[in-house]
FILO-441452 format. One record per atom (N, C-alpha, C, CB): chain; atom name; z, y, x. Coordinates in nm, 2 decimals. Atoms other than C-alpha are relative to their C-alpha. Glycine has a CB too. Layout:
# FILO-441452
["A" "CA" [Z Y X]]
...
# end
This chain:
# FILO-441452
["A" "N" [0.12 0.08 0.01]]
["A" "CA" [0.79 3.64 -2.53]]
["A" "C" [-0.02 -0.02 -0.15]]
["A" "CB" [0.01 -0.14 0.08]]
["A" "N" [0.03 0.03 0.14]]
["A" "CA" [0.61 3.62 -2.87]]
["A" "C" [-0.12 -0.09 0.00]]
["A" "CB" [-0.03 0.14 -0.07]]
["A" "N" [0.12 0.09 0.01]]
["A" "CA" [0.34 3.39 -3.00]]
["A" "C" [-0.11 0.06 -0.09]]
["A" "CB" [0.05 -0.13 -0.06]]
["A" "N" [0.11 -0.04 0.08]]
["A" "CA" [0.00 3.46 -3.14]]
["A" "C" [0.00 -0.07 -0.13]]
["A" "CB" [-0.14 -0.03 0.08]]
["A" "N" [0.00 0.06 0.13]]
["A" "CA" [-0.01 3.41 -3.51]]
["A" "C" [-0.12 -0.09 -0.03]]
["A" "CB" [0.01 0.11 -0.11]]
["A" "N" [0.12 0.08 0.02]]
["A" "CA" [-0.36 3.26 -3.48]]
["A" "C" [0.01 -0.14 0.07]]
["A" "CB" [-0.12 0.08 0.05]]
["A" "N" [0.01 0.12 -0.08]]
["A" "CA" [-0.33 3.00 -3.20]]
["A" "C" [0.14 -0.04 0.06]]
["A" "CB" [-0.10 0.02 0.11]]
["A" "N" [-0.14 0.03 -0.05]]
["A" "CA" [0.05 3.01 -3.11]]
["A" "C" [0.01 0.01 0.15]]
["A" "CB" [0.04 -0.14 -0.05]]
["A" "N" [-0.01 -0.02 -0.15]]
["A" "CA" [-0.02 3.10 -2.75]]
["A" "C" [0.11 0.10 0.02]]
["A" "CB" [-0.14 0.04 0.06]]
["A" "N" [-0.11 -0.10 -0.03]]
["A" "CA" [0.26 3.29 -2.58]]
["A" "C" [-0.07 0.12 0.05]]
["A" "CB" [0.09 -0.06 0.11]]
["A" "N" [0.05 -0.13 -0.04]]
["A" "CA" [0.19 3.66 -2.53]]
["A" "C" [0.12 0.07 0.06]]
["A" "CB" [-0.06 0.08 -0.12]]
["A" "N" [-0.11 -0.07 -0.07]]
["A" "CA" [0.40 3.85 -2.28]]
["A" "C" [-0.01 0.15 -0.04]]
["A" "CB" [-0.02 -0.01 0.15]]
["A" "N" [0.00 -0.14 0.05]]
["A" "CA" [0.49 4.18 -2.46]]
["A" "C" [0.14 0.05 0.02]]
["A" "CB" [-0.04 0.00 -0.15]]
["A" "N" [-0.13 -0.06 -0.02]]
["A" "CA" [0.77 4.41 -2.36]]
["A" "C" [0.02 0.09 -0.12]]
["A" "CB" [0.01 0.08 0.13]]
["A" "N" [-0.03 -0.08 0.12]]
["A" "CA" [0.93 4.56 -2.68]]
["A" "C" [0.00 0.15 0.03]]
["A" "CB" [0.13 -0.04 -0.06]]
["A" "N" [-0.01 -0.14 -0.04]]
["A" "CA" [0.99 4.89 -2.49]]
["A" "C" [-0.13 0.06 0.03]]
["A" "CB" [0.10 0.01 0.11]]
["A" "N" [0.13 -0.05 -0.05]]
["A" "CA" [0.62 4.92 -2.39]]
["A" "C" [-0.11 0.00 -0.11]]
["A" "CB" [-0.04 -0.08 0.12]]
["A" "N" [0.10 0.00 0.10]]
["A" "CA" [0.44 4.87 -2.72]]
["A" "C" [0.05 0.10 -0.11]]
["A" "CB" [-0.02 -0.14 -0.06]]
["A" "N" [-0.03 -0.09 0.11]]
["A" "CA" [0.42 5.10 -3.02]]
["A" "C" [-0.06 -0.06 -0.13]]
["A" "CB" [-0.07 0.14 0.02]]
["A" "N" [0.04 0.05 0.13]]
["A" "CA" [0.38 5.02 -3.39]]
["A" "C" [-0.14 0.05 -0.02]]
["A" "CB" [0.09 0.04 -0.11]]
["A" "N" [0.14 -0.04 0.03]]
["A" "CA" [0.01 5.02 -3.48]]
["A" "C" [-0.09 -0.03 0.12]]
["A" "CB" [-0.01 0.14 -0.03]]
["A" "N" [0.08 0.03 -0.12]]
["A" "CA" [-0.10 4.93 -3.12]]
["A" "C" [-0.08 -0.13 -0.02]]
["A" "CB" [0.09 -0.01 0.12]]
["A" "N" [0.08 0.12 0.01]]
["A" "CA" [-0.38 4.67 -3.09]]
["A" "C" [0.00 -0.07 0.13]]
["A" "CB" [-0.15 0.04 -0.04]]
["A" "N" [0.00 0.09 -0.11]]
["A" "CA" [-0.34 4.38 -2.86]]
["A" "C" [-0.10 -0.11 -0.02]]
["A" "CB" [0.14 -0.06 0.02]]
["A" "N" [0.10 0.11 0.00]]
["A" "CA" [-0.57 4.09 -2.77]]
["A" "C" [0.07 -0.13 0.05]]
["A" "CB" [-0.13 0.03 0.07]]
["A" "N" [-0.06 0.12 -0.04]]
["A" "CA" [-0.46 3.73 -2.75]]
["A" "C" [-0.08 -0.05 0.12]]
["A" "CB" [0.00 -0.11 -0.11]]
["A" "N" [0.07 0.05 -0.12]]
["A" "CA" [-0.54 3.59 -2.40]]
["A" "C" [-0.07 -0.14 -0.02]]
["A" "CB" [0.09 -0.01 0.12]]
["A" "N" [0.06 0.14 0.02]]
["A" "CA" [-0.62 3.24 -2.54]]
["A" "C" [-0.12 0.01 -0.10]]
["A" "CB" [0.11 -0.09 -0.06]]
["A" "N" [0.11 0.01 0.11]]
["A" "CA" [-0.82 3.29 -2.87]]
["A" "C" [-0.07 0.13 -0.02]]
["A" "CB" [0.07 -0.04 -0.13]]
["A" "N" [0.06 -0.14 0.00]]
["A" "CA" [-0.91 3.66 -2.81]]
["A" "C" [0.00 0.07 -0.14]]
["A" "CB" [-0.14 -0.02 0.04]]
["A" "N" [-0.01 -0.07 0.13]]
["A" "CA" [-0.80 3.75 -3.17]]
["A" "C" [0.06 0.14 0.03]]
["A" "CB" [0.10 -0.08 -0.09]]
["A" "N" [-0.06 -0.14 0.00]]
["A" "CA" [-0.72 4.12 -3.22]]
["A" "C" [0.13 0.00 -0.08]]
["A" "CB" [-0.10 0.11 -0.04]]
["A" "N" [-0.13 0.00 0.06]]
["A" "CA" [-0.36 4.16 -3.31]]
["A" "C" [0.06 0.14 -0.01]]
["A" "CB" [0.10 -0.09 0.07]]
["A" "N" [-0.07 -0.13 0.02]]
["A" "CA" [-0.18 4.47 -3.45]]
["A" "C" [0.15 -0.01 0.00]]
["A" "CB" [-0.05 0.07 -0.13]]
["A" "N" [-0.15 0.00 0.00]]
["A" "CA" [0.18 4.54 -3.37]]
["A" "C" [0.04 0.07 -0.13]]
["A" "CB" [0.06 0.08 0.13]]
["A" "N" [-0.05 -0.05 0.13]]
["A" "CA" [0.33 4.58 -3.72]]
["A" "C" [0.14 0.04 0.00]]
["A" "CB" [-0.03 -0.10 -0.11]]
["A" "N" [-0.14 -0.03 -0.01]]
["A" "CA" [0.69 4.60 -3.61]]
["A" "C" [0.04 -0.01 0.15]]
["A" "CB" [0.08 -0.10 -0.09]]
["A" "N" [-0.06 0.01 -0.13]]
["A" "CA" [0.89 4.66 -3.29]]
["A" "C" [0.15 -0.03 -0.02]]
["A" "CB" [-0.03 0.12 0.09]]
["A" "N" [-0.15 0.03 0.00]]
["A" "CA" [1.25 4.54 -3.21]]
["A" "C" [0.03 -0.09 -0.12]]
["A" "CB" [0.08 0.12 0.00]]
["A" "N" [0.09 0.08 -0.09]]
["A" "CA" [1.16 4.25 -3.26]]
["A" "C" [-0.15 0.03 -0.03]]
["A" "CB" [0.03 -0.15 -0.01]]
["A" "N" [0.15 -0.02 0.01]]
["A" "CA" [0.78 4.27 -3.20]]
["A" "C" [-0.05 -0.10 -0.10]]
["A" "CB" [-0.07 0.00 0.14]]
["A" "N" [0.07 0.09 0.10]]
["A" "CA" [0.58 4.13 -3.49]]
["A" "C" [-0.15 0.04 0.00]]
["A" "CB" [0.06 0.01 -0.14]]
["A" "N" [0.15 -0.02 -0.01]]
["A" "CA" [0.20 4.09 -3.47]]
["A" "C" [-0.07 -0.05 -0.13]]
["A" "CB" [-0.06 -0.07 0.12]]
["A" "N" [0.08 0.04 0.11]]
["A" "CA" [-0.05 4.07 -3.75]]
["A" "C" [-0.15 -0.02 0.05]]
["A" "CB" [0.00 0.10 -0.13]]
["A" "N" [0.14 0.02 -0.04]]
["A" "CA" [-0.41 3.93 -3.71]]
["A" "C" [-0.08 0.11 -0.07]]
["A" "CB" [-0.05 -0.14 -0.04]]
["A" "N" [0.09 -0.10 0.06]]
["A" "CA" [-0.67 4.20 -3.77]]
["A" "C" [-0.12 -0.08 -0.06]]
["A" "CB" [-0.05 0.11 0.10]]
["A" "N" [0.10 0.08 0.07]]
["A" "CA" [-0.91 4.05 -4.02]]
["A" "C" [-0.14 0.05 0.04]]
["A" "CB" [0.01 0.00 -0.15]]
["A" "N" [0.14 -0.04 -0.04]]
["A" "CA" [-1.28 4.04 -3.91]]
["A" "C" [-0.09 -0.05 -0.12]]
["A" "CB" [-0.04 -0.07 0.13]]
["A" "N" [0.08 0.06 0.11]]
["A" "CA" [-1.40 3.90 -4.25]]
["A" "C" [-0.11 0.09 -0.04]]
["A" "CB" [0.09 -0.02 -0.12]]
["A" "N" [0.11 -0.10 0.04]]
["A" "CA" [-1.59 4.22 -4.34]]
["A" "C" [-0.11 -0.01 0.10]]
["A" "CB" [0.06 0.14 -0.01]]
["A" "N" [0.10 0.00 -0.10]]
["A" "CA" [-1.77 4.21 -4.01]]
["A" "C" [-0.09 -0.13 -0.01]]
["A" "CB" [0.06 0.01 0.14]]
["A" "N" [0.07 0.13 0.01]]
["A" "CA" [-1.86 3.84 -4.05]]
["A" "C" [-0.10 0.00 -0.12]]
["A" "CB" [0.10 -0.11 -0.02]]
["A" "N" [0.08 -0.01 0.12]]
["A" "CA" [-2.00 3.91 -4.40]]
["A" "C" [-0.13 0.08 0.03]]
["A" "CB" [0.07 0.06 -0.12]]
["A" "N" [0.12 -0.08 -0.04]]
["A" "CA" [-2.23 4.18 -4.26]]
["A" "C" [-0.09 -0.08 0.09]]
["A" "CB" [0.05 0.13 0.07]]
["A" "N" [0.08 0.08 -0.09]]
["A" "CA" [-2.34 3.95 -3.98]]
["A" "C" [-0.09 -0.11 -0.08]]
["A" "CB" [0.08 -0.07 0.10]]
["A" "N" [0.07 0.10 0.08]]
["A" "CA" [-2.43 3.68 -4.24]]
["A" "C" [-0.12 0.06 -0.07]]
["A" "CB" [0.09 -0.07 -0.10]]
["A" "N" [0.11 -0.07 0.07]]
["A" "CA" [-2.64 3.93 -4.44]]
["A" "C" [-0.11 0.03 0.10]]
["A" "CB" [0.05 0.12 -0.07]]
["A" "N" [0.10 -0.04 -0.09]]
["A" "CA" [-2.82 4.04 -4.13]]
["A" "C" [-0.08 -0.13 0.04]]
["A" "CB" [0.06 0.06 0.13]]
["A" "N" [0.06 0.12 -0.04]]
["A" "CA" [-2.89 3.68 -4.03]]
["A" "C" [-0.10 -0.05 -0.11]]
["A" "CB" [0.10 -0.12 0.02]]
["A" "N" [0.08 0.04 0.11]]
["A" "CA" [-3.03 3.61 -4.38]]
["A" "C" [-0.13 0.09 0.00]]
["A" "CB" [0.08 0.02 -0.13]]
["A" "N" [0.12 -0.09 0.00]]
["A" "CA" [-3.26 3.92 -4.36]]
["A" "C" [-0.10 -0.04 0.12]]
["A" "CB" [0.05 0.14 0.02]]
["A" "N" [0.09 0.04 -0.11]]
["A" "CA" [-3.39 3.80 -4.02]]
["A" "C" [-0.08 -0.13 -0.03]]
["A" "CB" [0.09 -0.02 0.13]]
["A" "N" [0.07 0.13 0.04]]
["A" "CA" [-3.47 3.45 -4.16]]
["A" "C" [-0.11 0.03 -0.09]]
["A" "CB" [0.10 -0.09 -0.06]]
["A" "N" [0.10 -0.04 0.09]]
["A" "CA" [-3.66 3.61 -4.44]]
["A" "C" [-0.12 0.06 0.07]]
["A" "CB" [0.05 0.09 -0.11]]
["A" "N" [0.11 -0.07 -0.08]]
["A" "CA" [-3.86 3.83 -4.20]]
["A" "C" [-0.08 -0.10 0.08]]
["A" "CB" [0.06 0.11 0.08]]
["A" "N" [0.07 0.09 -0.08]]
["A" "CA" [-3.94 3.54 -3.98]]
["A" "C" [-0.10 -0.09 -0.08]]
["A" "CB" [0.10 -0.09 0.08]]
["A" "N" [0.09 0.09 0.07]]
["A" "CA" [-4.09 3.32 -4.25]]
["A" "C" [-0.09 0.07 -0.09]]
["A" "CB" [0.09 -0.10 -0.09]]
["A" "N" [0.10 -0.09 0.07]]
["A" "CA" [-4.27 3.61 -4.42]]
["A" "C" [0.03 0.01 -0.14]]
["A" "CB" [-0.13 -0.06 0.03]]
["A" "N" [-0.02 -0.01 0.14]]
["A" "CA" [-4.12 3.56 -4.76]]
["A" "C" [0.08 0.13 -0.03]]
["A" "CB" [0.08 -0.12 -0.05]]
["A" "N" [-0.08 -0.12 0.04]]
["A" "CA" [-3.98 3.86 -4.95]]
["A" "C" [0.13 -0.05 -0.05]]
["A" "CB" [-0.08 0.08 -0.11]]
["A" "N" [-0.13 0.04 0.05]]
["A" "CA" [-3.61 3.85 -5.04]]
["A" "C" [-0.01 -0.01 -0.16]]
["A" "CB" [0.11 0.10 0.04]]
["A" "N" [0.00 0.02 0.14]]
["A" "CA" [-3.55 3.73 -5.40]]
["A" "C" [0.02 0.13 -0.08]]
["A" "CB" [0.10 -0.10 -0.05]]
["A" "N" [-0.03 -0.12 0.07]]
["A" "CA" [-3.41 4.07 -5.50]]
["A" "C" [-0.12 0.09 -0.01]]
["A" "CB" [0.12 0.07 0.06]]
["A" "N" [0.12 -0.08 0.00]]
["A" "CA" [-3.72 4.25 -5.40]]
["A" "C" [-0.11 -0.05 -0.09]]
["A" "CB" [-0.06 0.02 0.15]]
["A" "N" [0.10 0.07 0.09]]
["A" "CA" [-3.94 4.00 -5.59]]
["A" "C" [0.03 0.04 -0.14]]
["A" "CB" [-0.01 -0.15 0.02]]
["A" "N" [-0.05 -0.03 0.13]]
["A" "CA" [-3.73 4.06 -5.90]]
["A" "C" [-0.03 0.15 -0.03]]
["A" "CB" [0.15 -0.03 -0.02]]
["A" "N" [0.02 -0.14 0.02]]
["A" "CA" [-3.76 4.44 -5.86]]
["A" "C" [-0.15 0.02 -0.02]]
["A" "CB" [0.05 0.08 0.13]]
["A" "N" [0.14 -0.01 0.01]]
["A" "CA" [-4.14 4.40 -5.81]]
["A" "C" [-0.05 -0.04 -0.14]]
["A" "CB" [-0.07 -0.08 0.11]]
["A" "N" [0.03 0.05 0.13]]
["A" "CA" [-4.16 4.19 -6.13]]
["A" "C" [0.03 0.10 -0.11]]
["A" "CB" [0.07 -0.13 -0.02]]
["A" "N" [-0.04 -0.10 0.10]]
["A" "CA" [-3.97 4.46 -6.33]]
["A" "C" [-0.10 0.11 0.00]]
["A" "CB" [0.14 0.05 0.03]]
["A" "N" [0.09 -0.11 -0.01]]
["A" "CA" [-4.20 4.73 -6.20]]
["A" "C" [-0.14 -0.04 -0.06]]
["A" "CB" [-0.02 0.04 0.15]]
["A" "N" [0.12 0.04 0.05]]
["A" "CA" [-4.51 4.53 -6.30]]
["A" "C" [0.01 -0.01 -0.16]]
["A" "CB" [-0.04 -0.14 0.05]]
["A" "N" [-0.02 0.01 0.14]]
["A" "CA" [-4.36 4.47 -6.65]]
["A" "C" [-0.01 0.14 -0.06]]
["A" "CB" [0.13 -0.06 -0.03]]
["A" "N" [0.00 -0.14 0.05]]
["A" "CA" [-4.32 4.85 -6.69]]
["A" "C" [-0.14 0.06 -0.01]]
["A" "CB" [0.09 0.09 0.08]]
["A" "N" [0.13 -0.06 0.00]]
["A" "CA" [-4.68 4.93 -6.61]]
["A" "C" [-0.08 -0.06 -0.11]]
["A" "CB" [-0.07 -0.03 0.13]]
# end
């Protein structure tokens, strides 16, 4: 029996049935865990930080589209183009 590094829930894993690099899911917190070592089994949390950042950017873009304002970066680009003309 091993514990989830995220929530400490017990995870029933048989050392003889897992392979290094295998991805498991915690039944409690649903974190994705990678088997980084066998005999004894050691799990690492797979980071979702990159995915979260992408989601935040998408949410930001949706907010801008809903209120009709242009993103600041585009306004700056437009200002630069006007200066060049």
